[in-house]
Backbone as a ProteinNet text record, in pm:
[ID]
protein_1_A
[PRIMARY]
MCDDTMKRPPPIPPPILMLALAGLAYAATQLWPQWKQDWPWASALGIAVACIGLAFNVSPKFAFRRARTTVNPLRPDAVSHLVTDGPYRITRNPMYVGHALMLTGWVIALAHPLTFAAVPAFVLWIDRLQIPPEEAALAERFPQEFAGYARRVRRWL
[TERTIARY]
2149.6	2197.2	2064.1	1997.8	1932	1929.5	1848	1880.1	1846.8	1945.7	1929.7	1791.2	1765	1637.1	1535.1	1507.7	1393.8	1358.8	1491.5	1460.4	1428.5	1394.5	1353.6	1256.6	1122.4	996.8	1043.8	965.8	977.3	975.2	1041	1007.6	890.7	824	693	581.7	553.5	436.1	287.3	274.5	139.8	-1.8	-16.4	-118.5	-77.4	61.6	84.7	79.3	95.4	49.1	-46.3	-140.8	-288.9	-321.3	-298.1	-324.2	-244.7	-131	-113.1	-169.1	-226.9	-334.9	-430.3	-495.4	-605.3	-619.4	-510.2	-478.6	-476.2	-408.2	-386.8	-516.9	-580	-737.3	-815.1	-798	-892.4	-812.1	-676.3	-627.3	-692.9	-724.6	-763.4	-893.4	-955.5	-1096.8	-1094.4	-1028	-973.1	-920.3	-800.9	-784.9	-863.4	-971.5	-1046.9	-1193.5	-1248.2	-1391.2	-1502.2	-1481.2	-1565.1	-1573.3	-1515.9	-1527.7	-1597.4	-1620.1	-1739.5	-1848.1	-1910.4	-2027.5	-2097.7	-2255.3	-2312.6	-2398.4	-2346	-2395.4	-2458	-2613.1	-2668.5	-2625.1	-2599.4	-2517.4	-2401.2	-2305.5	-2167.8	-2134.3	-2193	-2122.4	-2168.4	-2313.7	-2362.4	-2260.8	-2231.4	-2179.1	-2026.3	-2011	-1831.1	-1827.6	-1892.8	-1883.6	-1877.8	-1979.8	-2023.2	-1855.4	-1822	-1702	-1570.1	-1585.8	-1462.7	-1496.1	-1596.2	-1585.1	-1571.8	-1613.6	-1549.6	-1426.4	-1364.1	-1211.4	-1163.1	-1184.9	-1176.4	-1167.6	-1268.9	-1262.1	-1201.1	-1148.8	-1073.2	-915.6	-896.9	-777.5	-741.1	-827.4	-803	-817.2	-942.1	-951.4	-802.2	-723.9	-582.3	-481	-499.5	-402.2	-470.4	-568.9	-556.4	-532.7	-537.6	-501.2	-289.8	-252.9	-84.1	-112.3	-186.9	-154.8	-185.7	-264.4	-295.7	-147.8	-93.9	15.7	137.7	141	231.5	362.4	316.6	392.9	407.8	524.6	499.8	401.7	369.6	242	319.6	430.3	527.1	597.6	496.6	529	670.7	744	875.8	982	923.3	1026.5	970.6	974.4	876	975	1114.2	1220.4	1171.3	1100.6	1103.4	964.3	926.5	788	844.7	782.3	802.5	694.4	567.6	489.5	389.8	379.5	292.9	149.6	77.5	-85.6	-164.1	-257.6	-303	-437.7	-465.6	-629.6	-708.9	-847.2	-909.5	-934.4	-924.5	-917	-810.4	-708.8	-599.5	-614.3	-746.2	-798.3	-849	-892.1	-917.1	-860.5	-747.3	-645.2	-514.4	-432.9	-275.4	-269.5	-325.7	-277.9	-420.4	-493.5	-611.9	-597.8	-468.9	-456.7	-444.5	-380.4	-397.8	-506.2	-591.9	-699.4	-762.4	-773.7	-845.6	-820.9	-661.6	-647.2	-713.4	-672.8	-755.7	-865.5	-983.4	-1117.5	-1137.1	-1067	-1089.4	-1066.5	-955.8	-942.8	-1071.3	-1100.4	-1195.6	-1329.7	-1370.9	-1462.2	-1429.8	-1310.6	-1306	-1318.3	-1257.5	-1277.4	-1422.4	-1489.2	-1616.1	-1682	-1674.9	-1726.5	-1685.9	-1606.2	-1520.3	-1604.7	-1662.2	-1725.9	-1648.2	-1534.7	-1468	-1361.8	-1401.3	-1362.4	-1199.1	-1129.2	-957.1	-932.3	-1013.3	-983.5	-943.8	-1033	-1036.9	-892.4	-781.7	-680	-586.4	-638.8	-556.9	-577.6	-650	-665.1	-544.3	-575.4	-507.1	-380.7	-320.1	-165.3	-151	-219.1	-213.3	-195.5	-297.6	-250.8	-161.8	-106.8	32.7	162.8	156.2	262.6	298.9	167.9	159.6	186.4	145.6	172.1	316	359.9	506.3	615.7	591.3	693.3	716.1	571.1	553.6	561.9	443.4	417	546.1	626	747.7	810	888.4	989.7	910.6	815.1	713.8	749	672.9	666.4	794.9	893.5	1032.5	1066	1037.6	1091.8	1024.1	863.4	807.2	841.2	881.1	890.8	1065.8	1140.7	1289.9	1248.9	1165.8	1150.4	1050.6	972.2	868.4	875.3	944.2	956.1	838.2	814	703.3	604.4	582.8	445.5	371.8	459.2	480.4	440.5	490.1	434.1	321.5	303.4	118.6	46.4	72	-64	-5.1	60.9	39	-12.7	-10.3	-85.3	-224.4	-288.9	-404.7	-483.3	-396.2	-454.5	-446.1	-508.2	-495	-407.2	-346.8	-227.3	-334.4	-484	-524.5	-685.6	-769.7	-924.4	-937.5
-410.5	-369.9	-417.9	-313.5	-386.2	-418.2	-538.8	-590	-478.8	-495.7	-406.8	-407.9	-527.7	-583.4	-551.5	-511.4	-466.4	-305.8	-240.7	-103	-98.1	-200.3	-171.3	-283.4	-258.6	-314.8	-410.4	-518.2	-640.5	-565.9	-637.6	-584.9	-593.9	-676.1	-684.3	-582.3	-498.6	-388.4	-492.3	-424.4	-449.3	-489.2	-392.3	-410.8	-551.2	-565.7	-691.8	-830.9	-803.8	-914.8	-977.4	-854.4	-861.5	-954.3	-915	-934.7	-1088.4	-1152.7	-1276.9	-1360.1	-1327.7	-1370.9	-1442.3	-1340.3	-1345.7	-1415.3	-1444.4	-1519.8	-1692.1	-1695.7	-1832.2	-1853.1	-1778	-1837.9	-1882.9	-1776.3	-1833.5	-1994.1	-1980.9	-2137	-2228.1	-2223.4	-2314.9	-2351.5	-2238.7	-2281.1	-2380.1	-2358.9	-2454.5	-2582.5	-2602.7	-2714.1	-2791	-2768.5	-2809.7	-2764	-2793.1	-2752.2	-2798.4	-2919	-2969.8	-2893.2	-2807.8	-2790.5	-2629.6	-2584.4	-2492.8	-2496.3	-2357.2	-2349	-2308.2	-2336.8	-2255.4	-2149.6	-2065.6	-1924.6	-1831.1	-1817.7	-1700.4	-1586.1	-1546.4	-1409.3	-1383.2	-1452.4	-1466.3	-1322.1	-1372.6	-1231.9	-1105.2	-1063.9	-929.7	-900.8	-952.2	-931.4	-948.8	-1016.1	-1014	-884.7	-836.1	-687.6	-589.9	-598.4	-477.7	-446.5	-603.3	-564.9	-538	-577.7	-527.5	-379.3	-287	-171.6	-72.5	-125.3	-69.7	-69	-194.5	-199.6	-130.2	-91.6	21.1	168.5	193.6	328.8	345	257.4	253.5	256.2	220.4	224.9	322.2	370.7	504.6	638	655.7	781.1	842.5	725	781.5	838.8	831.4	863.7	1035.6	1053.1	1206	1305.1	1212.4	1264.8	1268.1	1170	1199.4	1320.4	1298.3	1421.8	1522	1540.7	1711.9	1745.6	1623.4	1656.2	1651.6	1621.3	1646.8	1534.9	1379.8	1329.8	1182.5	1095.4	984	849.2	770.6	704	527.3	553.1	455.2	367.2	224.1	181	98.8	92.4	57.8	189.4	305.7	412.2	455.9	430.5	509.5	587.8	602.2	703.9	828.4	816.8	938	1001.7	970	1058.9	1198.1	1285	1462.3	1513.3	1408.9	1455.4	1355.1	1360.3	1295.8	1280.9	1223	1232.8	1191.1	1228.4	1164.8	1215.1	1295.5	1324.8	1228	1264.6	1172.5	1004	940.1	775.7	739.8	808.9	808.5	828.1	924.1	912.2	803.4	698.2	558.4	423.8	437.3	346	392.9	350.6	405.7	341.8	240.3	164.5	152.3	228.5	257.1	160.7	229.9	130.3	7	-52.5	-187	-293.8	-183.8	-199.9	-252.1	-134.7	-164.6	-257.3	-299.6	-410.5	-517.7	-536.5	-673.7	-659.7	-577.1	-562	-606.6	-541.3	-587	-733.2	-806.8	-957.4	-1028.6	-974.9	-1038.1	-1032.4	-938.6	-927.2	-1025.8	-1065	-1145.7	-1296.7	-1341.5	-1452.5	-1490.6	-1394.4	-1433.5	-1434.9	-1378.3	-1401.2	-1540.2	-1574	-1690.6	-1851.8	-1789.3	-1879.6	-2045.8	-2012.2	-2193.7	-2155.2	-2242.8	-2240.3	-2238.9	-2251.9	-2257.7	-2132.4	-2047.1	-1929.7	-1813.5	-1841.8	-1737.8	-1761.5	-1845.7	-1843.4	-1724.7	-1656.9	-1569.6	-1452.2	-1421.3	-1303.3	-1291.6	-1383.8	-1364.8	-1386	-1472.4	-1474.2	-1318.7	-1225.9	-1089.5	-1020.8	-1071.4	-968.5	-980.9	-1104.6	-1129.9	-1068.1	-1088.7	-1026.7	-883.5	-814.3	-689	-625.8	-732.6	-649.9	-675.2	-786.1	-831.4	-788.7	-778.9	-735	-581.2	-541.9	-422.3	-292.2	-332.3	-202	-177.4	-280.1	-250.4	-131.2	-184.1	-43.4	59.8	84.3	176.8	293	210.4	306.5	328.3	246.9	276.5	406.1	412.7	550.8	670.3	642.1	768.5	792.1	695.9	739.6	797.2	771.7	841.6	993	970.4	1125.4	1216	1153.2	1223.1	1192.3	1162.4	1085.3	1136.5	1277	1303.3	1273.8	1315.7	1329.1	1200.4	1100.8	994.2	912.3	920.9	823.4	898.7	1008.4	1044.8	987.3	992.7	922.2	792.9	703	600.7	530.5	656.7	601.1	630.9	736.7	729.8	661.2	608.3	558.1	388.5	307	186	183.6	7.5	1	-34.7	-136.1	-164.8	-104.8	-199.1	-124.1	-125.8
3112.6	3008.9	2930.6	2828.2	2751.5	2634.5	2569.1	2445	2328.3	2222.8	2108	2028.1	2063.4	1925.3	2019.4	2128.2	2216.5	2166.9	2151.6	2099.9	1955	1892.3	1732.5	1708.3	1684.8	1648.5	1541.5	1527	1417.1	1284.9	1188.6	1052.6	954.9	1015.9	971.9	1026.2	918.5	976.1	1001.3	1111.1	1132.3	1018.3	977	882.4	777.4	738.3	677.2	768.6	886	1003.5	1000.3	986.8	1029.6	836	741.7	631.4	617.8	682	693.3	734.8	892.6	964.5	870.3	825.2	778.3	652.4	534.7	445.8	524.1	628.2	698.4	760.5	809.2	846.7	741.4	621.1	495.5	475.8	461.5	408.7	491.6	631.6	718.2	703.9	631.9	593.9	443.8	397.9	254.8	296.1	384	430.1	496.9	615.1	675.4	677.9	573.1	522.1	590.2	645	723.5	840.8	876.5	1009.8	978.5	872.7	858.2	946	997.9	1068.8	981.5	1007.6	934	1041.9	1026.8	1120.4	1030.2	1038.1	928.7	972.4	1068.6	1121.8	1080	1062.4	1046.9	959.7	836.5	782.2	809.8	845.3	895.3	1002.2	1112.2	1225.7	1191	1084.9	1036.3	995.5	909.2	850.4	928.1	1043.4	1149.2	1239.4	1271	1352.9	1260.1	1146.5	1070.2	1064.7	1013.9	1018.7	1132.1	1234.1	1362.2	1367.4	1312.1	1344.1	1213.1	1118.9	1033.8	1065.5	1144.1	1206.2	1288.9	1380.8	1467.4	1407.9	1299.2	1264.2	1174.8	1107.4	1012.6	1086.4	1181.7	1256.1	1321.6	1391.7	1455.3	1332.4	1232.8	1134	1095.3	1082.6	1095.2	1202.4	1316.1	1471.7	1414.9	1361.3	1345.3	1270.7	1152.4	1048.3	1084.4	1130.7	1261.4	1335.4	1376.9	1455.6	1369	1252.6	1165.6	1242.6	1244.8	1323.8	1247.7	1241.8	1172.6	1217.8	1128.6	1174.6	1138.3	1104.6	1058.6	1179.2	1196.3	1300.1	1325.1	1186.8	1205.1	1245.2	1235.5	1301.1	1444.3	1542.5	1612.2	1670.2	1652.6	1672.7	1583.3	1509.5	1432.7	1467.9	1572.1	1635.8	1671.2	1609.8	1657.5	1779.3	1801.1	1874.1	1934.4	2078.4	2156.7	2125.5	2092.1	2032.1	2121.5	2220.3	2290	2305.2	2201	2192.4	2075.4	2042.9	1968.4	2048.3	1929.7	2009	2080.7	2090.5	2182.2	2326.6	2352.8	2469.9	2575.1	2444.5	2497.6	2508.5	2385.3	2391	2329.4	2406.4	2343.4	2165.4	2161.8	2045.9	1974.1	1933.7	1854.5	1696.3	1622	1513.1	1516.3	1638.3	1621.9	1729.5	1766.3	1812.6	1665.6	1585.2	1477.1	1402.7	1381.6	1333.8	1353.5	1502.3	1586.8	1536	1549.2	1508.4	1354.9	1295.2	1138.1	1120.3	1198.7	1197.7	1265.5	1354.5	1429	1319.6	1243.6	1152.5	1041	1001.8	898.4	955.8	1064.3	1140.2	1163	1213.2	1236.2	1112.2	991.1	864.2	787.2	837.4	765.2	855.4	973.4	1043.2	1063.9	1082.5	1122.2	1245.6	1310.7	1453.7	1456.1	1375.9	1398.9	1331.6	1238.5	1227.2	1327.1	1439.2	1600.2	1623.8	1595.4	1673	1641.3	1505.2	1423.2	1531.6	1587.8	1676.8	1778.3	1883	2003	1929.9	1810.4	1761.6	1737.5	1661.1	1605.6	1747.7	1845.6	1968.7	2039.8	2089.4	2140.2	2056.3	1959.1	1893	1892	1867.4	1874.3	2033.8	2087.1	2247.6	2311.3	2285.6	2313.4	2221.5	2100	1987	1926	1904.9	1825.9	1952.7	2038.3	2133.8	2218.4	2294.3	2412.5	2342.6	2190	2123.3	2105.7	2088	2007.4	2150.5	2252.9	2402.1	2459.8	2445.8	2522.5	2416.2	2272.5	2214.6	2254.3	2289	2357.5	2475.3	2563.4	2709.5	2664.1	2604	2595.4	2519.4	2481	2359.5	2449	2492.5	2605.6	2748	2826	2934.3	3054	3095.2	3150.3	3108.1	2982.3	2893.7	2897.4	2853.2	2838.8	2955.1	3033.1	3202.4	3223.8	3231.5	3292.8	3136.6	3083	2991.8	2980.6	3000.2	3000.3	3168.4	3229.4	3359.6	3345.9	3280.2	3237	3148	3036.2	2921.8	2954.4	2872.3	2892.2	2745.7	2772.2	2618.7	2508	2552.9	2460.1	2471.1	2560.9	2575.5	2723.3
[MASK]
+++++++++++++++++++++++++++++++++++++++++++++++++++++++++++++++++++++++++++++++++++++++++++++++++++++++++++++++++++++++++++++++++++++++++++++++++++++++++++++

């Protein structure tokens, strides 16, 4: 018997989780300023990585709009179409890859070693708590199509 909580994603939307972890990362720079590094390339690299993340995050939304299906991560049961084109040919979760890259860009720009813990925290939360209920809903709604898609395309990259 399956635990009903595994059928629902956590009540925290992934963008809010990303922003909360970004805020905690910034707080770490204020609590331990002596650990800030002098990386002259940090700002430029951080901005570049965050921009790549933004592209990964925004482009799938257009694919969802074209398919006339929901992008709401709190309601995976409301999906009306399995989107497998565009960025979904590379990863099953381009929006979450985008969030992770935006957060990575932010922590690079902060140039503080403690802030890098935010990225694996985000990825673990999303991978263990957010994605499984979404994939279960897709597998239930589109059993053969999703099974084939999951075999062809990785969850992340």
